[in-house]
C-alpha positions, -999 to +999 in steps of 0.1 A: -423+835+297-449+822+273-471+795+288-486+767+269-505+747+296-515+776+319-525+813+318-513+840+341-533+871+345-532+899+370-565+913+381-561+941+406-538+929+433-544+892+426-525+869+403-548+844+386-530+812+376-553+789+355-545+754+344-556+756+308-560+720+295-598+716+297-597+689+269-577+668+294-598+679+325-569+702+334-547+672+342-511+681+346-481+670+328-444+678+332-446+710+314-477+721+333-459+715+366-429+735+355-451+764+343-471+763+376-439+764+396-426+794+375-459+813+378-462+808+415-426+820+420-434+850+398-465+860+416-451+852+451-422+877+447-441+904+429-446+932+454-478+944+435-495+910+441-514+905+474-530+870+467-528+842+442-559+824+428-554+789+413-582+776+391-589+754+361-602+764+327-637+754+317-664+743+340-658+706+341-627+703+362-603+722+385-577+696+380-578+658+378-541+651+387-515+637+364-522+632+328-519+595+323-518+598+286-488+623+286-461+600+299-468+566+283-445+550+309-417+575+305-431+603+327-432+630+300-397+622+289-383+623+324-378+586+329-376+574+365-374+611+378-411+616+372-431+648+374-419+676+396-451+674+417-435+676+451-416+707+440-450+722+429-467+713+461-438+728+481-439+760+460-476+764+466-472+759+504-442+781+508-450+810+484-452+842+506-487+851+496-521+835+504-531+810+477-568+805+471-580+775+452-611+784+431-626+749+426-650+744+397-658+708+388-636+679+396-606+681+419-595+645+418-562+628+428-534+652+423-559+680+417-574+673+451-539+674+466-533+709+450-564+721+468-551+709+501-518+727+495-536+761+492-544+783+522-580+786+513-604+768+490-636+783+475-657+756+458-686+761+433-718+740+436-704+717+409-671+709+428-664+672+434-633+662+456-618+628+457-587+605+457-582+575+433-548+565+447-562+540+474-580+521+446-547+514+428-522+513+456-509+548+452-505+574+478-495+611+478-459+613+491-462+648+505-495+643+524-480+640+558-463+675+556-496+692+546-512+678+578-484+689+601-492+714+629-470+741+613-488+739+580-522+739+598-512+770+618-500+788+586-533+781+569-553+793+599-533+825+601-537+831+563-573+823+563-580+847+592-558+874+576-573+873+541-609+870+553-607+899+578-616+876+606-611+888+642-591+863+663-582+865+699-544+870+704-543+840+727-557+818+700-532+831+674-504+824+699-516+787+703-515+784+665-478+791+664 
């Protein structure tokens, strides 16, 4: 598949998925979400891939959430259906490989949420995290699931596994 809004590169055993819209601070639109979903599924089921790295092009932003100029009230041509953001978040959480957010610059709104969906985040010194939703009466609909004990246990197991950390068996058992 040819991508317009992202790039997909394999470096060693890692798939690098880069949101490639630096002129829009890597904000996503419908096409971006669909390409990300396809790329995560491709990497997740490729036996040669051991980990997935999600990042943003350029140095200014990892991702600043939904591109407000793209939908002009019609959600990128999808009408009331909106963007497939929840499907994207579920795909990132459920892909059977550790997902590492490589955060450079702003991770705001939906971009900040993408970071929380990943198993591990590595932030540069220029990283800035934040939510704008509370200021405008908007809330992330999938946030409760990311904070569930099951998803927290999965993140702890992935983090200890990909960072070669030693963890007592009794602690891992408590994690679920």
